[in-house]
N, C-alpha and C positions, 0 to 999 in steps of 0.2 A: 885390953889391947891384945893379949894373947888369944883371947876368944876370937877377936876380929881376924887375926892372922891365921888362926886355925880355919876359920870359916873361909877366908880368902883362898887359903891353900887348897881347901877342899873344892871350892868352885873351880879353881884353876885346873885341878886334877881332872875334874869332870869334863871341863872344856877341852882339855888336852886329849882326853881319851876319844872324843868324838870329832874333833875339828879336822883331823887329817882325813878321816874317812869321808865326812860330809863335803869337805872342800874338794877332795879329789873327785867326788861324785858330781858336784855342781860345775866343776871346771870341764867336765866331759859333756855337759849339756850343749845343744846347738846354740849358735849365736842368736837366733831369732825364733820366735814362736808365732803362729798364725791362728787367729780365731776362725774356726771352721764356718761359723754362721755369717760373720760380717766380712770375712776375708781380709781383715785388717791385721797388721803385724805389730809386734812389740819386741823390745830388746830382752833377751832371755838371760839376763845377768841376775843370778840368785841373790836374794837379800842376805842369805847366809854368808856369801862371799863379802858382801858389804860389811857385815858384822865382823868378819875375820879381820878385815882391813882396819876397822875401827878399834877392835880389841888390841890388835898388834900395835896400833898407834898409841893407845893408852899405855901399854906395857913399855913401849919405848920412852914414853914421856915420864913414866914412874922410875925408869932406870933401876928396876928391881932385879938384883942379881940372883935372887932366890928363885925367880921364875925364868925357866929356860923356854924360849919360844919354840914351838914345834917347827921342824924344818919346812914343812909344806906351807905353814902359815907365814914363816919368814920369807919363803920364796914368793908367795903371793904378794906380800907387802912390798918386797923389793921390786916387783913389777907393777906396782900400783899405778904409776903414771901412764904406763902403756895401756893398762886395763881401762883406766878412766878415759883415755883417748879413744880406745875402741868403743866404749859405751857411748861417749858423747857423739861420735860420728854415726854410730848405728842409730842412736836416738834421733838425730837429725834426719838421717835417711828414712827412718820409719815414719817420722812426721810428714815428710814430703810424699812418701808413698801413700800413706793413709789419706792425705789431702787429695791426692789424685783420685784414689778410689772413692772418696766421699763426694767429691765435687764433679767428677766427670759425668757428663750428660749422656743419656741413652744414644743420642744422635752423634756424640763425639766419640763414644767408646769404640765403634768399629774403626775409626780413623787411627786410634792409638793401640789397637788390639795387638798388632804385631810387636810393637815396642813393649807393651805390657807383658806379652808372652816371653820376650827375651829377658826382661827384668825378673819375672816370676821364676824363669828357669835359673837365673843367677841366684835369686834369693833361696831357691830350693836347696842349694848347696849349704846355705847357712841354716836352713831349717832342719836338715837331715845329717849332713856330714861334717861340716866345719864346727869345731868346738873352740873353747877359749884357749886351749893349749895347742891348737893345730899350727902347723908351719905356714907361713905366707899369709897370715890372717890380715895383716895391715894392707897389703896390696889388694887383697880381695875386697876389703871394706872400701878402699878408695875407688875401685872400679864400680862397685855397686852404687856408691854415693854419687858418682859422676853421672851414671846412667839415669838414676832416679831424679837427680837434680835437673838434668837437662830436660827430661820430659815434663817435670813439674813447671819449670820456667816457661817452656813453650806453650803448655796448656794454659797457664795463667795469662800469658800474653794474648792468646786467642780469646780468652774470656774478657780481658780488658778491651780488646778490639770490638767484641760484640756489645759490651757495655757502652763503648763510644758510639757505636752505630745507634743504639737506643737513645743515647743523649742527643745525637744529631736529629733523630726523628721526632723527639719531643718538641723541637722548634717548629715542627709543622702544625702543631695543634693550635696555633694562634690563628684566629679568623682572618681571612684575606681582606675582608671589607669591614669598614667601621663607619660610624657617623662622623660628620664634619667636625674637625678639631677635637674629636673624642668626647664631645658634649652629648649628654643624654637626650637633650631636647632638640638636637639638630637632625637634619635629614641625612640620608645615606650619602656618603662622599663618593660621588662619581666623577668629580672634576678631573682628578688625576688617576682615573681608573687604569688607563693604559700604562702609565709609569709605575703605578703600584703593582700591577700584574707582572710587568717585566722584572721589577725588583724581586718580587716573591718567586717568580719562576727562576730567576738567576740563582737565588739562594738554594732553591730545591735542586737545581741542576748541580750546583757545587756539592750539596749534601750527597746527591746520588753518586757523583764521582768519588767522593770520599768513601762511601759505603763499598763501592766496587774495589777501591784500593785496599781497604781493610780486609775485604773478603779474599783478595788475592794474597795479602800478607798471611792470612790464616792458612791458605793452601800451602804456602811455603813452610809455615810453622808446624803444620800437621805432617809435612813431608808426604802429602797425599798425591795420588794420580788424579788429574782433573777429569779423566774419563771413567773413573771407577764409580761403581754404584754407591759406595760409602760416601764419597765426596758429593755426589749428586744429591744424596739424601740430606747431607749437611747443608748444601746450598738451598734445598727446599725449605729447610728449617729457618735459615736466614731470610729466605724469600717470604715465608709466612710472617716473620717479624716486620718486614717492609710493608706487607699488605696491611698488617695491623696498624703500622704507623700512618699509612695513607688513610686507612679507615678513620683513625682518630682525627687526622688533619681535616678531612672532608667533613666529618661529623661536626667538628667545631664550627666550621663556616656555615653549615646548614642549620645548626642550632642557633647561630647568631640571627639568621633570617627568621627562623620559626619563633624564637623568643621575642623578636621585635615586630612580628606580625600577629602575635597573639592578642586577643581582645582583653587586655589587662587594664585595670584602672590606672590612670596617670601615665600611660604609655604615650610617648610623643610620636607623631607620624614619621614613618621611615621613607616613604616615597611621595612624590608630588607630580601631578600632571596639570598642564595648563589647558584651560578651556577657552577656545578662541572662535571667532566667527569669520569663516572664509566663505563668503556668499557663493552659493546658496545653502551652505551646510554649516552646522556647528561641529567643530572638530576638536579632538583631544590631541595635545602635544605632550608626550608621544602618543601615537594612535592607540586606541583601545580595541581596535578590530583584530580578531584572531587571524593570523596569517599575514598581517602587514609586516613588511620587512623591517620597518623602523618602529614597530609597535611596542607597547609596554610589556605585553605578554612575552614577546621575543626578547625584550631587554632582560627580563627576569630569567628567561631561559638561558640567555647568553651569560648572565652572571653565574648561574648554576653550572653551566658548561665550563666556565672559567675555573670554577672550583674543582670540578672533576678533571680538568685539564692537567692539574699538577701531577696526577698519577700517570701521565704519559711522558713526563719529563725525564724519568730515570729508566734507563734500559733494564729490561727484566733480568734478574739474577739467574733464575732457573730457566735455562734454555729449553728444557724438556716440556715446559708448560705450553710452548707453541707461540705464545704472544710475545710481541716485541716490547710491550710495556704493560702497565697494570690497569689502564683505564677501563678496558672491557670488563675486567673482573670487578672493579669498583662499581661500575654502572649496573652490575647484576646482583650486587649484595642487597638482600631483602630489606635490611634496616635502612640503608641509604635510599633505596628505591621508595620505601614508605615515606621517609622524610621529604624526599623530592616531590612525591605525589601530593602529600599534604600541603606543601608550600604552593604548588601550582593550583590545587583546588582552592586555596585561599585567594590566589590571584584571580582565578576565574570568578569567584564569588564577588570579589570587590569590583571587578570590571562590570559585572551585571548591575551592581548597585550604582556605580558611576553613570552607566548608560541610562538607568532609570531616572536618575537625577537630570541627566541631559534631556531626556524625553519631556520632563516637566517644563523645560524651557522652549519646547516646540510651539507653545501657545503664542509665541512672538514671531513665529516663522513668517507669517504674512508680511511682516514689516520689511524683511529683506528678500523675500521670494517674489512678491508682487512687483510688477513693473509700475513705477511711479508715473511715468509718462502716460502709459495706457490707462491707469487709474484716473489721472487728471483729465484725460480726453473724455472718458465716459462720464465723469463727474460734471464736466462743463456742458455736456450734451443732455444728460438725463438727470442730473442732481444726485446720482448715486451710481454705484457699480452694478451693472446688470447681472442678474442671476440666470442660471441655465433655464429655469422655468420661464422667465420673461422672454428670453431669446426664442425658445420653442413656441411660446404663445403668439409672438409677433413675427414668426418666420416668414409668413407670406407677404404681409403688407409693410413690414418694417416697424421699428419701435418709435413711437412719437417722441420728439425732443421735448425736454422740460428743463431748461437751464436752471442752475441753482440760484437760490436767493442769498442775500448777504447773511441771513441767519444761519443758513446751511453751512456757509463758510465758517461762521463762528463756531458751530457745533464741531466741525472737523478739527479746527485748530485746538479747541478746548479738549477734545478727546486725546489728541497727541500730547498736549501739555500734561494732562492727568496721567497718561501712560508714562511719560518721562519721570514724573515724581515716583510712580510705582517702581520703575526699574531702578531708580536712584537709591531706593531703600533696600534693594536686594543685597543680601550678604554674599560677597564674592568668594568667601572661603568656606569649604565644607570638608569635614573629615569623615571617612567611612571605615568601618571596622577598626577604628582607633589608629590605623597605620597608613592609610592612604589619604593624602590631602589633595583636594581639587581646588585650584586657583582659577576662578572665573573672572578675574579682574579685566583681562583683555576682552573677553566676550561682553562684559558689562559696558566697557567704554565704547566698543564698536556699536553695540545696540543703542546706546544713548545717542551716538552720533547719527545713526540712521533715523531714530525718532525725530531728532532735530531737523534732519533733512526733509522728512514728511511735513512737519509743521511749517518749516520755512518755505516749502513749495507752495502751500496755500497763501501764506503771507506775501510771498514774492509775486504770486499771480495778482493779488489785490493791488500791490504797489504798481506792477506793470500796467494793470487795467486803468488805474487812476492817471498815471503819467502819460500812457499812450493815448487815452481818451482825450485828455486836455491838449496834448501836443498835436494829435490829429485834427482836433477842432480848430486849434489856433492856425495850423497850416491851411486848413480848408477855408477859413474866413479870410486869411490873407490872400490866397490865390483867387477866391471867388470875388472879393472886392476889386481886385485888380482887373479881373476879366469883365465884370459888370460895368466897369468905368469906361470900357472901350465903346466907341460910337459905331453904329451900323448904318451904312448907306444903302439905299434901295438898289437891288441887283447884286449886292455882295453876299452871295450864298454862304460862303465859308464863314464869314463873320457872323451871319445870322445863326448858322448851325452852332458855332462856338458859344454865343450868348445863350442860345436856347439850352445848350448842354449845361451851362452853369445854373440856369433857372431850374432845370429838372433836378440837378443835384441838391439844390437848396430845398426843393419840395420833398425829395426823398429823405433828407436828413432831419426835416423839421420836427416830426413827431418824436423821434428818439432824442434829439438834441434838447428840445424843450424840457424833457423829463429827466435829463441826465445829471443835472447839477446837484440836486438834493441827495440822490443815492451816492454820488461821489463824495459828498461831505460826510455822509454816514460811514462810508468805507474808510475815510481818513480817520474818523473818530475811533473806529474799531482798531485800526492799525496802531493808533496812539495807545490804546489800552494794552497792546502787546509790546509797547515800547519800541515801535517801529516808526522812526521819524522820516518824513519826506523832505526833499529839498525845498528851500524857500521859494524857488521859482514856481513850484506847484501851487503854493498858497496864493501867490500873485496871479497866476493864471485863473484859479478858481474865483478870484475876486473880480477880475476884469472881463473875462470871456463872456459872461451872461449879457453884459451891456453891449459888447461888440456883436454878439449874435443877434440881438434885437435890432441893432442898427443895420446889420446886413440884410435882415429880412425886409425891412422897410425899403432899402435900396432895390431889392429884387422886385418888389411890387411895382415901383416906379419904372424900372427897366422893362418889365413885362408889358405895361401899358404902352410904352413907347414903341415896342417892336411888334405889337399885335397886328397892324395892317400887313406888315411884311410876312409874318407867319401865315396869315390867311392865304396869301398868294402862293406861298411855298407848299402849303398843304394841298391846294388844288393840283399843283404840278406833280406832287408826289403820288397822289391818288391815281392820276393819269398813267404815270410810270408803272405803278403796281398792276393796273389793269392790263397794260400791254404785256408785261412780264408774265402775267397769269395765262394769257393766250399762248405765249411762246412756250411755257412749260407744258401746257396741254398738248401742243403740237409735237414737242420733243418726246413726250411720253408715248404718243401714238407711233412715232417713228421708231422709238426704242423697242416697243413690243413687237413691231414687224421685223426687227433686225434678225439676221440669220443665226445669231448666237444662241437663240432659244431652241434651234432645231438640231437634232442629233447628227444631221449630215453636214453641219457647218464645216468649212474647209480650214479657215485660219481663225479660230475662236479667240485665241489670246491676243492677236493683233487687233481684232475688232474690240475686244474688251479694253485695251489700252486707249483706243480712239474714243470710245464712249466715256471712259473715265476722264479724259481731258475735257470733253465737252461738259460733263456734269460739274467738274471743278470750276469751270468758267462760269456756268450759270449759278452755281452756289455762291460764288463771289458777288455776283450781281444781286442775288437774293439777300445776302448778308448786308449789303449796303442799303438796300431798301428797308429792311427790318430795322436797322440801326437808325435810319432817318425817321422812320415812322415812330419809333420809340421817343425820339427827341420832340417830335411835334404832336405826340399823343394822339395818333390816329391808328385805327385798326387796319391790318393788312391780311390778305388771304393766307391760308396755311401753306399754300404751294405743295399740296400733298403729292401731286404727280411727280414732281422733281425729287421729293423725299423718298417716294416709293422706288424711283429709279436708283437712288443712292443705296437703298436697302437691298435691292435685288442684285446689284452689281457684285458685291463680294460673294453672294450666294452662287452667282453664275461662275465666278472665278473658282470657287471651291469645287463646284460641280465639274467644270471642265478639267481641273487638275485631276480629279478622281477618274474622269473618263480616260484621260491619257495614261494614268497609272494602270488602270484595269485593262485597257486595250494593249498596253505594252506587255503585261503579264500574259494575256491571251495569245499574243503574237509569238512570245517565246515558247509557250506551251505547244503551239501548233507545229513546231519543228521536231517535237519529240516523236521517236518511233513508237508505233502503237503498242508494241510489246513492253516497252520501257515506261509507259505512262503510269504514274503513281496517282491513281484516281482518288485515293483517300486524301492525300495532301492537297491535290487540286480542289477537291470538294470542300475541304476546310477553308481554303483560301477564298473560294467563291462565296461561301457563307459569311466570311469576314467582310468581303466586299459588299455583300447585300446588307449586312448590319451597318456598315459605315454609310451606305447609301441611305438607309432609313433614318440615320442620325442627322441628315441634312434638314434644313428649314422646311417646314411643311409646305410653304408656298411653291417650292421647286417641284413638287410632285405632279403638278399639272402641266409642266413644260415638256415639250417633245424631247429635249435632250435627256431629261430625267427618265421618261418612260422608255426611250430607246435604250439607254444604258441598263435600266432595270430589266427590260426584256432580254437584252443580250446576256446579262448575268444569269437570268432564270433559264434561258435556252441552253447556255453552257452547262449549268447544273444538270439539266435534263439530259443533255448529250453525254455528259460524263457518266451519269448513271447508266446510260445505254452502253457506253464504251466499256464500263465495268462488267456489264452483262456479256458483251462480245468477247471479253478476255477469258471467258470460261473455256477450259481446255476441251470441252465437248464440241466446240465449233469446228466444223470441217469445211473444206472448200465448197461443197454443195450448199452449205448454209450461207456462205458469203454470196453465192450466186442468187439464192433466194432473197437475200437482203437487197442486192442490186435490183432485182426484178421489182421488189416492193417500192423502192425509192425512185426508180427510174434513172439512177445515176450509175454509170459503169466505170470501173477502174480495175487496175491489176493489183491483186492482194498478194503482197510478199513481205519479206523482212524489212524493206525500206519504206513501207507504208507509214505515213505520219498521222498525227492527230488531225492535221488540216484536211487530209484526204477523207477522213471519217466525218469531219464536220461538214464537208461539202455534201454529204448525203442528207443534210437537214434532219439528223436523227431525232431532234426534239419533236418533229412532226410524226415520227413513226415509232414512238416508244412502245405502244401496244404490240405493233407488228414485230419489233425486235424481241420483245419479251416472249412472244409466241414462238419465234424462231429458236430462241435460246432454250425455251422449255422443251421444244421438240428435240433440239440437239442433245439436251441432257438425258431425255428419255431414250433417244436413239443410242446414246453412249452406253446407257445401262443395258440395252438389248445387245449392243456390240460386245459388251463385256460378257454377257451370258453366253452368246454364241462362241466367243473365243474360248471361254472355259469349257463349253460343250465339246468343241473341236479338240482341245487339249486332252480332255478326259477320254474321249473315244478313240483318239489316235493311239493312246497307250493302253487301251483296255484290251486284254487278250484272254482267251479261254484257258482254263486249267484242265488237265487231263489225268486220267488214271486208267491203268491197264485192266482189261477184263480178266478175271482169275483163271479162266480155262483156256481162252483163245488169245489173250494179250491184245485184243482189239482196243485201240485208244478210245475210251469213253469220256464224254464231257463230265467234268467234276462240278457238282452243284456249288454255286458261289452266291451266297446271300448278298454280299456287298454289290456284286454286279447287278443282281435283280433289283435291289433297292435303288441303286444309281439310275438304272434304266427307267424305273417307275417315276423317280423324282424329276429326271430330265424330260420325260414326256409331259408331266404336269407343267413344268416351266415353259415348254414349247406351246402348250395349250393356252397358258396365260399370255404369252407374247402374241398369239394369234388374235386374242380379244382386245389388244391395245389399239387405240386409234392412230398410233404413230408407227404401225407395222409396215406401212407402204414400202419404205426403202428396203426392208429386210424380208419382205413377204416371200420372195422366191427361196431365199436361203433357209428361212424358218420352215417353209413347206417341205423343202428337200430333207432337212433333218427330221422333221416330223414323220415323213414317209419312211426314212431309213430306220429310225428307232422303232416305228410301228412294226415294220417287217421283222426287225431283229427280235422284238418281243414275241411275235407270233411264231417265228422259226424256233427260238429257244424253248418256248412252251411246248410245241408239238414234238421237238427233238427229244426232250426229256421224257415225254410220254412214250414215244417210239422206243427210245433207248431202254426204258424200264421194262416195257413189254417184251422187247427182243431178249434182254438179259434173262427174263423169267422163262421164256419159251425155248431159248437156245439149248439149255441143259436137258430139256424134255424131248424136243424133236431131233436134236443132233446127238445128244449124249445118251439117250435111252433107246436101246435096240428094241425093247418090248413095245414102246410107243410107236416106233417107226413101223413095226410089224402090224400093230393094230390099226394105225392110221396112216396108211401108205400115201394116199393122195395129199393129205394135209402136210405130211412130212416133206413130200416133194415140193409143195407150195412154200413151205418154210425155208427150204434150201434156197429157193429163188430170193425170198425176202432176206435171208442171211447174206447172200452175196451182194444184194443191192445196198444193205445197211453198212456192211464192212467197207464197200467202195466209198460211200458217203463219209464214213468216219475217217478213213485215211485221207480223203480229199480235204476235209475240213481241217485236219491237223496241219496240212501244208499251208493254210492261211490262218495264222493265229489271231489276227485282229478280229474282234467280235463283229463289228459292223460290216467289214469286207466279207467275212466268212458267211454271215447270215443273209447278206443281200445278193448272193450269187443267183443268177437267173435260173428259174425252175426248181430251186432247192425246196421251196415250201410245197410245190406240187408233188415232188418225188416223195417227200415225207408223208404227205396225205395218202398217197398210193400205198406206201408201205404200211401205214396205220390201218388202212382198210383191209389189206391182206392179213395183217396180224389179227384183226378182229375175227376173220373167218377161222383162222387157226385156233383162236381161243374158244370160239363157239364149238368147233368140232371136238376139242379136248374136253369141254364141259359136258357134251353129250356122251362121250366115252365114259367119263367118270360116273355119270348117272346110271349107265347100264351096269357098272360094277357095284354100285350101291344097291341096285335092285337085286343083284345076285347075292350080295352079302350085306344085309341091312345094317350090320354094326358099323359099316363104313360111313353111315350117315352121321355118326358121332365124332368123326375126325374131319379135319380141314382138308381142302382140296390138295394142298401142298403135301400134307402127310400121306394122303392117299396115293398121290403120284409117287412118293418116295417108296411106299410099300410095293406098289405095282411094278415100278421099274427095277426093283431089287428083289423080286419075289424068288428068284432062283438061288439067291444068296442071303439066307435069313440073318446072318451075322451083320450084314450091311444095313439092315433095317433098324434104325435108331428111333423106336417109337414106344411110347407107353400109353396104353389105352386109357381113354377117359373114364371107363367104367370101373377101373381098378380103385 
């Protein structure tokens, strides 16, 4: 025990020695410490202080008086409650702060940055200055705790709001559409599509409103400015969450469609279309045609659009994205686009397969496309439906009739009965790609009904044939027996005709009626085989009518023998009437042909046509009565061809005269047209149309005077119009009109009021060649006129160019190549005009121009020669005193030449026009005289130079010009600019 006490005492002493210093040191530490790497904080309450509190507590509990507690330790212990209160609050504050720092998102941090900065500034005091013994520590801790707690609470609420948004958006991931009653083997439920969509859309709108409300709440919790960039970034962050929510929602609906349209074993059909027959086409309901407003493709498109439509129900959170909602962005997302495209590709593929199946049913198309009535008509006439080859082969003479036999009827009915059984076995339900069901039940029923109608059509015809044949025969027998029982008195023509008519009817029916009963029985048997029962009255008729028919035939024989004498008298009378009528119709024909309606100059053709028509109708009635009587009494009558020919020609005449009036009306309206306004092309086309219509008339009309007159009138008008077109040529001048009048012998005044009628009075169709000749002449003359006008314009403005002589300033003509070329070309043109056979009118004018230009050519040619020679000699004879001394007579002669040339030069300059200047009287003679005198001067000068060369032979080696230069400047050697050729 003593050892224990000693040991305890020793430990206490050791503790006492260090506790004061350590405690004092730890109490001076800051309240909070911060991890530099994580920026998290912790309470900086040293474990040593905790140990002190524990040790002092033990000492107090031991109540050991031998151990005196150090003052500082006792002081710390006395403040233990306060210290623990500090530590607890600081621990709580640190945990909130560290939670903020650990959980704050990058996008949230800018929104609380200012608040964090204030808190950090406040915490910095506890990190650096405030220690456990500082004054006012409790107030400080409370302030910091409230700041941190407030921020932590608000931040947590924003996170809770965001989590609630995500929870709301998770409800969007349920597929909008489902199978009926949720069963896996049911079709897609589209019955309540509208209500389902409205319900879903309402939920999403409510969700969107809630998201907007929560975002607004976060704006308040963050104490942010809605226009700040930090808040806009946060809104973009939430906006991306909404986009993801929409993506998941749309994806779930698209996956529903893709999973249920995948070709997986055991998958039940999702969609169904009805196949129905709407004559003349097989149709799908809904339609499988692309582009159809109510089609299947559009239905699927509308379902997908409905899915994407949910993204347009919530207003866009981020206004800076520009869109009002999210649909545009959803429709551009690659994954959703791929899913949508895949689904629509499957739809297109299944549509193709459904259409291919539909095409296999086109083999029955003839049943509902062909006209049953038309088919029956051809069958009754030819025993089958005509092919295009048969129609072409018999196009000219018509197809011979070949009524069907009873066996052919049997074949037709059997074929449709067989076809009915075939269609009945068809499976009306087909599934394509595992998810598209085609229900052809409606088509099948409609097709079966149509086949029954085809079969019934033939059966009904046989039934009608039997009943009508027997009924007609029964009625005929009853009527004929009644008629044959009447007595005929001699002279009673009507009664005789009536009895005879009955006898003829019996005769006509005898062959067919004798052979009809057995076929009718066979027909009835055939109908029985098809379970077609006939009324009992038909069987009774078939039993009794053969006996009645035989009885009636016997009665007819007796009646015929009784009335034979009366018939003989009537036959003789009828033949006499026919002969008389034959003569009458011949006479009528002759008078008809002599009638004026066949002549082109007929005055009232339509009135005459009406009269002839009434007469023909009257005679036709008589003819019909004779033919009918002749048929009764079995005698032959003439054909009465003349009357029939009149009837044939009458409508042709009517058509011809209608055409005559139309054409003449057109011609009359044209004739009032002023000749300059005549549209020859339109009139020509109209005349050709008239001619074509005229040729389309019956060929018999071509020999009639009315036809030839109209044809000639149209042809003459066509010719005249061609002539008028020629006369509209702008080259035509008044002299040409006078030539035309002289050629036709008709004179009129040609002015702006002249009409087509005035021109047609010239009978231009008789003078087509003459007019063409006149027009050709006019065209050629217009060409000449154009050349002469151009010539006049050219030479009116053509003037000489001048240049001054270097020494005397005399105006010399300047050489002008363009002038010379123009002069030569114009002379050639005039020469060509002189050779034309149309020169007569312009002969005088052309001759005058030819003379003027010829004179101008000659004068210009000699002028340039004289001018060149004068210029050469002027410096010698006038400018060289030595030459004047050596050749005094020639110098004097040149002085005269010089005066005459200068006078001509100045005079020509006063008249700048080339033609006027060169055609002055006597000018060419004067130039010739000057040229002759210049030649004498040149000759004298040449002789003078020869004498100098004889005196000094070396002058032979230089030119005359150089020699003249040396001789004229011999007194001034410096002026001689010459280099000898021998150097």
